[in-house]
C-alpha positions, 0 to 999 in steps of 0.5 A: 761425539767427535770431540770425544772420539778425538779425545780417545785418540782414534784419529789423533795421530793423523791430527798431529800429523796435520798440525805438523804439515809445515815442519815435515818437509824432507830432511834434505836427505839427512836420514842420520838424525832418524837412524838411532835404533836398530828397532826402527821400522823403515820399510813398508809392505806392498801395496802400501809402498806403492802410495807411501814412504817412511820419511825422516823429518825434523820430528822424526820418522813419518809415514806419508805419500811417496814421491809423486803421491799426495795424501790430502784431507779434503775438508781442511785441504791439509797434507796427511802424515802419520808421525812416530812421535807420541800424540801430545808432544810438540815437534822438538828438533832436539828430540827428532829420533822417534820411529816406528817399531811396527808397520803391518798391512793386512788385506781384509774382507768379510765383516771386518771390511764391511764394518770399516767400509760402511763407516768410510763410505757413508755420504758417498755414492752407494752404487760405487764399486767396492775397493780392496781393503787393508788394515794398517797397524803401526806402533810407535817407539813409545808403544802407541798403536795407530790403526787405519783402514785403507781402501785401494781403488788402484789409481787412487785410495782412501784411508781413515783412522780407527781404533779396535772398536770404531772408526772416525769418518772425519779422519778420512783422507785421499791418496792421489797419484799426481801423474794419473787421473783417478779412474772409478772402479768398473761396476761389480759383476 
């Protein structure tokens, strides 16, 4: 099932990002290689901007942890990026102008939150206090849609990749503030 899910590209954008981790070091401030289109979206909405930034890299724009934050996939201890290049493409320095055309963050609740949170939280302590949930919808210049659900625990966060129909728990990653120890949420009232 996991292979089929990956084949359906539920978590493919994250997997591609993990594969390119070694090649996404900052572009030494040279963002001109990425600034090719007025359609490029490079600003992140709050609270995503608290944990993340859009960074110009040799493979085009990516979304990843901002300065002082690290995004880590715990099973493989891999850094996480969300690339704007289409899945299946290799990082080609000659084609480094890929960008995002939409970055939208929506606070979620009710059934949408419960469905995503149940998949995300499987295997964790069932008594944990529930975080604030968000749905991140991103579109690349090639028209590829990427969806993540993000869970804000205020001193840290978690996220996982999803399609419109299902989420892939194997794509979970943690977002850590490197200058503050994670603190558990207080128990619900």
